[in-house]
C-alpha positions as CSV (number, residue, x, y, z in Angstrom):
1,M,67.7,71.6,119.8
2,S,68.4,75.1,121.2
3,M,71.6,76.1,122.8
4,K,70.0,76.2,126.2
5,S,68.6,72.6,125.8
6,K,72.1,71.4,124.7
7,I,73.7,72.9,127.8
8,V,71.1,71.4,130.0
9,N,71.6,68.0,128.4
10,V,75.3,68.2,128.8
11,L,75.0,69.2,132.5
12,K,72.5,66.4,133.0
13,R,74.7,63.7,131.4
14,T,77.8,65.0,133.3
15,G,75.8,64.9,136.5
16,L,74.9,61.2,135.9
17,T,78.6,60.4,135.5
18,L,79.6,62.3,138.7
19,A,76.9,60.6,140.6
20,F,79.2,57.6,141.0
21,P,81.9,59.2,143.1
22,A,79.2,61.2,145.0
23,L,77.4,57.9,145.9
24,I,80.6,56.2,147.0
25,F,81.5,59.2,149.2
26,V,78.1,59.3,150.9
27,V,78.1,55.6,151.5
28,M,81.6,55.6,153.0
29,L,80.7,58.6,155.1
30,I,77.7,56.9,156.6
31,I,79.7,53.7,157.3
32,T,82.5,55.5,159.0
33,L,80.2,57.6,161.1
34,A,78.3,54.5,162.1
35,N,81.6,53.0,163.3
36,G,82.3,56.1,165.4
37,I,84.9,57.5,163.0
38,N,84.3,61.3,162.5
39,Y,87.5,62.2,160.6
40,Y,86.6,60.7,157.3
41,V,85.8,64.2,155.9
42,S,89.0,66.3,156.4
43,G,91.7,68.2,154.7
44,I,93.9,65.1,154.8
45,M,91.2,63.1,153.0
46,V,90.9,65.7,150.2
47,R,94.6,65.8,149.7
48,Q,95.0,62.1,149.8
49,V,92.1,61.4,147.4
50,V,93.2,64.1,144.9
51,T,96.8,62.8,144.9
52,D,95.9,59.1,144.5
53,A,93.1,59.8,142.0
54,T,95.4,61.8,139.8
55,L,98.0,59.0,139.5
56,T,95.2,56.5,139.0
57,T,93.6,58.6,136.2
58,I,96.8,59.1,134.3
59,I,97.7,55.4,134.3
60,A,94.1,54.4,133.6
61,L,93.9,56.7,130.5
62,A,97.1,55.1,129.2
63,I,95.5,51.6,129.5
64,Y,92.2,52.8,128.1
65,L,93.9,54.4,125.0
66,Q,95.2,51.0,124.0
67,F,91.9,49.3,124.8
68,K,90.1,51.8,122.5
69,N,92.4,50.6,119.7
70,G,91.7,47.0,120.4
71,R,95.1,46.2,122.0
72,F,95.8,44.6,125.3
73,D,99.3,46.0,126.1
74,F,101.4,44.4,128.9
75,S,104.4,46.7,128.4
76,G,102.9,50.0,129.7
77,G,103.9,49.3,133.3
78,A,107.5,48.4,132.4
79,T,107.7,51.5,130.1
80,M,106.6,53.7,133.0
81,I,108.8,52.2,135.6
82,L,112.0,52.1,133.4
83,S,111.4,55.6,132.2
84,A,111.0,56.9,135.8
85,I,114.2,55.1,136.9
86,I,116.3,56.4,134.0
87,A,114.9,60.0,134.1
88,G,115.1,60.2,137.9
89,N,118.7,59.0,138.1
90,I,119.9,61.2,135.3
91,T,118.1,64.2,136.9
92,L,119.8,63.3,140.3
93,Q,123.2,63.1,138.7
94,A,122.8,66.3,136.8
95,G,121.5,68.2,139.8
96,G,118.3,68.9,138.0
97,N,114.8,69.7,139.2
98,S,111.2,68.6,138.7
99,V,111.0,70.2,135.3
100,M,114.0,68.2,134.1
101,F,112.5,65.1,135.6
102,M,109.3,65.7,133.8
103,V,110.9,66.3,130.4
104,L,113.1,63.2,130.6
105,S,110.3,61.0,131.9
106,V,108.1,61.9,128.8
107,L,111.1,61.6,126.5
108,F,112.2,58.1,127.6
109,A,108.6,56.8,127.8
110,V,108.0,57.9,124.2
111,V,111.3,56.3,123.1
112,F,110.4,53.0,124.7
113,S,106.8,53.1,123.4
114,V,108.0,53.7,119.9
115,L,110.5,50.8,120.3
116,T,107.6,48.5,121.4
117,A,105.4,49.7,118.5
118,S,108.3,49.1,116.0
119,V,108.9,45.6,117.3
120,Y,105.2,44.8,117.1
121,I,104.9,46.2,113.5
122,A,108.1,44.4,112.3
123,S,107.5,41.1,114.0
124,K,103.8,40.8,113.1
125,V,103.2,38.6,116.2
126,P,100.1,39.1,118.4
127,V,100.3,42.2,120.5
128,I,100.0,40.3,123.8
129,I,103.0,38.1,123.0
130,C,105.0,41.0,121.7
131,T,104.4,43.3,124.7
132,I,105.1,40.5,127.2
133,G,108.5,40.0,125.5
134,M,109.2,43.8,125.7
135,T,108.1,43.8,129.3
136,L,110.6,41.2,130.2
137,L,113.3,43.1,128.3
138,Y,112.5,46.4,130.0
139,E,112.4,44.8,133.5
140,S,115.8,43.2,132.9
141,L,117.2,46.7,132.3
142,T,116.2,47.7,135.8
143,Y,118.9,45.3,137.1
144,V,121.5,46.6,134.7
145,L,121.1,50.3,134.9
146,F,122.3,52.5,137.9
147,D,123.7,49.5,139.9
148,A,120.2,48.0,140.2
149,E,119.3,50.7,142.8
150,G,116.0,51.7,141.2
151,L,114.8,55.1,142.2
152,S,114.2,56.9,145.5
153,I,113.6,60.6,145.3
154,I,110.6,61.1,147.6
155,S,112.7,63.0,150.0
156,R,114.0,65.4,147.3
157,V,111.6,68.3,147.5
158,D,113.1,69.9,144.4
159,M,112.3,66.8,142.3
160,V,108.9,65.6,143.5
161,L,107.0,68.9,142.9
162,F,104.6,67.4,140.3
163,G,103.7,64.5,142.7
164,R,102.3,66.9,145.2
165,V,99.2,69.2,145.4
166,P,98.6,71.6,143.8
167,Y,101.3,71.1,141.1
168,I,100.1,67.5,140.5
169,F,97.2,69.0,138.5
170,I,99.6,70.1,135.8
171,P,100.4,66.6,134.5
172,L,96.7,65.6,135.0
173,V,95.4,68.5,132.9
174,I,98.0,67.9,130.2
175,V,97.1,64.2,130.0
176,L,93.4,64.8,129.9
177,A,93.7,67.5,127.2
178,L,96.0,65.2,125.1
179,F,93.7,62.2,125.5
180,I,90.5,64.1,124.6
181,F,92.2,65.9,121.7
182,F,93.7,62.7,120.2
183,T,90.6,60.6,120.7
184,Y,88.0,63.1,119.4
185,F,89.8,65.7,117.2
186,T,92.3,63.7,115.2
187,T,91.9,61.3,112.3
188,E,94.0,58.6,113.9
189,G,92.1,58.8,117.1
190,R,88.7,58.5,115.4
191,R,90.0,55.5,113.3
192,A,90.7,53.6,116.5
193,K,87.1,52.6,116.8
194,L,87.1,51.1,113.3
195,L,90.3,49.2,113.9
196,S,89.1,47.8,117.3
197,G,85.7,46.9,115.9
198,N,86.9,45.0,112.7
199,Q,90.5,45.3,111.8
200,K,90.2,43.5,108.5
201,V,87.4,45.7,107.2
202,A,89.2,48.9,108.5
203,V,92.4,47.9,106.6
204,S,90.4,47.0,103.5
205,I,88.9,50.5,103.3
206,G,92.3,52.1,103.3
207,I,93.2,52.7,107.0
208,R,96.9,52.2,107.5
209,E,97.1,50.1,110.7
210,N,100.9,50.5,111.1
211,K,100.7,54.3,111.1
212,N,97.8,54.2,113.6
213,V,99.8,51.8,115.8
214,L,102.9,54.1,115.8
215,I,101.0,57.3,116.4
216,T,98.9,55.8,119.2
217,Y,102.0,54.4,120.9
218,I,103.6,57.9,120.8
219,V,100.6,59.4,122.4
220,C,100.4,56.6,124.9
221,G,104.1,57.1,125.6
222,V,103.6,60.8,126.5
223,I,100.8,59.7,128.9
224,L,103.0,57.0,130.5
225,G,105.8,59.6,130.8
226,F,103.6,61.7,133.0
227,G,102.6,58.6,134.8
228,A,106.3,57.9,135.4
229,L,106.8,61.4,136.7
230,V,104.0,61.2,139.2
231,Y,104.6,57.6,140.2
232,G,108.4,58.2,140.7
233,S,107.6,61.3,142.8
234,Q,105.4,59.3,145.2
235,Q,107.0,55.8,145.3
236,I,110.3,54.2,145.9
237,I,110.9,52.1,142.8
238,T,112.9,48.9,143.0
239,T,114.1,46.5,140.4
240,Q,111.4,44.5,138.6
241,S,111.1,40.9,137.3
242,N,108.7,38.2,136.3
243,L,106.1,40.7,134.8
244,S,105.8,42.5,138.1
245,T,105.4,45.8,136.2
246,S,102.3,44.4,134.6
247,S,100.7,43.9,138.0
248,I,101.6,47.5,138.8
249,L,100.0,48.7,135.6
250,F,96.9,46.6,135.9
251,S,96.3,47.5,139.5
252,Y,95.0,50.7,138.0
253,I,92.7,49.0,135.5
254,V,89.5,49.0,137.6
255,P,88.7,52.7,136.8
256,V,89.0,51.9,133.1
257,F,86.1,49.4,133.2
258,I,84.0,51.5,135.6
259,G,84.8,54.7,133.6
260,M,83.8,53.0,130.3
261,F,80.4,52.3,131.8
262,I,79.6,55.5,133.7
263,G,81.3,57.5,130.9
264,K,78.5,56.5,128.5
265,A,76.4,59.2,130.0
266,S,78.9,61.9,129.1
267,V,82.5,61.5,127.9
268,D,84.7,58.5,128.6
269,A,87.6,60.6,129.9
270,V,85.2,62.2,132.4
271,G,84.0,58.7,133.3
272,V,87.6,57.5,134.0
273,V,88.3,60.6,136.3
274,A,85.0,60.0,138.1
275,A,85.7,56.3,138.6
276,A,89.2,57.1,139.9
277,V,87.9,59.6,142.4
278,G,85.2,57.2,143.5
279,M,87.6,54.3,144.0
280,E,89.9,56.5,146.1
281,F,86.9,57.6,148.3
282,L,86.4,53.8,148.8
283,N,90.1,53.2,149.6
284,Y,90.4,56.1,152.0
285,G,87.2,54.9,153.8
286,L,88.6,51.4,154.2
287,D,91.8,52.9,155.6
288,C,89.8,54.8,158.2
289,L,88.0,51.6,159.1
290,G,91.4,49.8,159.6
291,V,91.0,47.5,156.6
292,G,92.9,49.5,154.1
293,A,95.6,46.8,153.6
294,G,95.8,43.1,153.5
295,G,93.2,40.4,152.9
296,Y,90.1,42.2,154.1
297,Q,90.7,45.1,151.7
298,Q,91.0,42.7,148.8
299,I,87.9,40.8,149.8
300,I,85.8,44.0,150.1
301,F,87.3,45.4,147.0
302,G,86.6,42.2,145.0
303,M,83.0,42.0,146.2
304,F,82.5,45.6,145.2
305,M,83.9,45.1,141.8
306,L,81.9,41.9,141.3
307,A,78.7,43.7,142.3
308,F,79.4,46.6,140.0
309,Y,80.2,44.4,137.0
310,A,77.1,42.4,137.6
311,F,75.0,45.5,137.7
312,S,76.7,47.0,134.5
313,A,76.1,43.7,132.7
314,Q,72.4,43.7,133.6
315,A,71.9,47.4,133.3
316,G,69.8,47.0,130.1
317,N,67.5,44.4,131.7
318,I,67.2,46.5,134.8
319,K,66.2,49.5,132.8
320,K,63.5,47.4,130.9
321,L,62.2,46.1,134.2
322,L,61.9,49.6,135.7
323,N,60.2,50.8,132.5
324,K,57.6,48.0,132.8
325,V,57.0,48.7,136.5
326,V,56.5,52.5,135.8
327,A,54.2,51.8,132.8
328,K,52.1,49.3,134.8
329,F,51.9,51.8,137.7
330,T,50.9,54.6,135.4
331,K,48.3,52.4,133.7
332,Q,46.8,51.5,137.1
333,E,46.6,55.1,138.2
334,K,44.6,56.0,135.0
335,K,42.1,53.2,135.7
336,E,41.5,54.5,139.2
337,L,40.8,58.0,138.1
338,P,37.0,58.9,138.5
339,D,34.9,59.5,135.5
340,V,34.0,63.2,135.5
341,R,31.9,63.2,132.4
């Protein structure tokens, strides 16, 4: 295949992935205009979608990284929230700025991720049970540290720089680059597929699972650290309990599943970004329609997800059906052609 053909193929596959957010945007634009709402497309929309999609992408990539390694980790949300609380309060007390907040967020997230990985390796209990236990531990610390005040810095302009446009692109680019590099250009990243596919076989051929777990958790910790940075810059964080941090984490899980599907046409990281942008187009449109919160949003959102999952599950059968229809139509056309001999 020539270089030109390769470039065309890459652009075509990327275009297929980006078709998802484009379709959601067009549909929501039509719906809002039909309801007499002409402010869906605006500078506010662009800023809001970019800001929300960035946070969604970062957290979704952290979840997806563990999925790719065959692990369902409940502790990521607690790691992110606790890291944000500790890093934010230390930065406040030291009179620091956004850079200090960023460095400390990543540092503490890596420390907690390594601690989780170490407990998992040493205890040899299933990852779900281990991470639930660590989640409860990290949540309990939110009541002990800093007089259980959580973190509220959204009014501190000097500390929330990386949670605002355009500086929010800095953590996004770093996380994307790290995810792609680790997944596709490192040995441990490529071994993840083997471990998630068949752990026993992977270990039997010489892959050191404990080493893979530790390295993956370090990388995931860095991503969660940037998630803590952006989340803490945009939200007031309160004390957590009863696995509430897991609900925070998995509220961002939808782009993971959608991104896995639409990313098959290009790169999974691109799929996650496209899915995050598409979902934020949907959320903003629902806000414009006045159903952006409460039961109606959940019903609409749930129906959308059910329809998408049903479509993705039957995508192979739909493709076969379309191929049959096209083949039958083409055959019929050939029969109707006049004989010119």
